[in-house]
ZAMARGU-4260 file (C-alpha; in steps of 0.2 Angstrom, whole numbers, plus 5000, padded with zeros to 4 digits):
<rodrens>
0) 4961/4805/4912 | 4956/4819/4923 | 4963/4823/4940 | 4953/4836/4950 | 4965/4844/4962
5) 4954/4852/4975 | 4966/4856/4989 | 4975/4872/4982 | 4969/4889/4985 | 4974/4896/4968
10) 4962/4894/4953 | 4970/4887/4937 | 4955/4884/4926 | 4952/4902/4919 | 4962/4899/4903
15) 4950/4884/4898 | 4955/4867/4891 | 4971/4873/4883 | 4978/4880/4899 | 4976/4865/4910
20) 4993/4857/4915 | 4996/4839/4908 | 5007/4826/4916 | 5025/4823/4908 | 5019/4807/4899
25) 5002/4816/4894 | 4993/4802/4904 | 4981/4814/4913 | 4976/4833/4914 | 4975/4842/4931
30) 4959/4853/4935 | 4963/4864/4949 | 4947/4875/4953 | 4955/4883/4969 | 4944/4891/4982
35) 4929/4901/4977 | 4933/4914/4991 | 4949/4923/4995 | 4956/4913/5009 | 4974/4921/5011
40) 4981/4938/5007 | 4993/4932/4994 | 4995/4937/4976 | 4987/4921/4969 | 4971/4925/4978
45) 4970/4942/4969 | 4967/4933/4952 | 4950/4930/4945 | 4941/4915/4952 | 4931/4902/4942
50) 4921/4887/4944 | 4920/4874/4930 | 4907/4864/4921 | 4914/4847/4917 | 4904/4837/4904
55) 4909/4818/4903 | 4903/4806/4889 | 4911/4789/4889 | 4930/4792/4888 | 4929/4810/4883
60) 4927/4825/4894 | 4926/4844/4891 | 4928/4858/4904 | 4920/4875/4902 | 4926/4888/4915
65) 4913/4900/4922 | 4920/4916/4930 | 4913/4920/4947 | 4906/4938/4947 | 4902/4941/4965
70) 4919/4937/4973 | 4925/4951/4984 | 4941/4957/4976 | 4957/4963/4984 | 4972/4971/4978
75) 4990/4967/4984 | 5006/4975/4981 | 5023/4977/4991 | 5028/4993/4998 | 5046/4996/5005
80) 5047/5009/5018 | 5065/5013/5014 | 5060/5019/4997 | 5049/5033/5005 | 5060/5039/5020
85) 5063/5056/5011 | 5044/5060/5009 | 5038/5055/5026 | 5045/5055/5044 | 5043/5036/5046
90) 5052/5035/5063 | 5037/5044/5071 | 5021/5034/5073 | 5009/5047/5066 | 5021/5049/5050
95) 5021/5031/5047 | 5002/5030/5049 | 4999/5044/5037 | 5010/5035/5024 | 5001/5019/5026
100) 4984/5027/5025 | 4989/5035/5009 | 4995/5019/5002 | 4979/5010/5006 | 4969/5024/4998
</rodrens>
């Protein structure tokens, strides 16, 4: 059986049929297409997004992931200010702004 889990933001279909999670008893497979646009600034949204073409014939089905080519990408990483206190005067607003601008570039 196939369960389409359409509520989650993260896309979990990019790996194809073999990457889809199965239930513990192998009674069903979960297809989680995720959102087609980035909806939150979290790590999972930075991964490639896909849609799926699902073909069903009687009791059998097959899924082919199609990568979305026009999704606006974004990069995400964590920056700890304490690791950069020696290089910048982070206690002053202009020093902090210079540091943050450099991180974005």
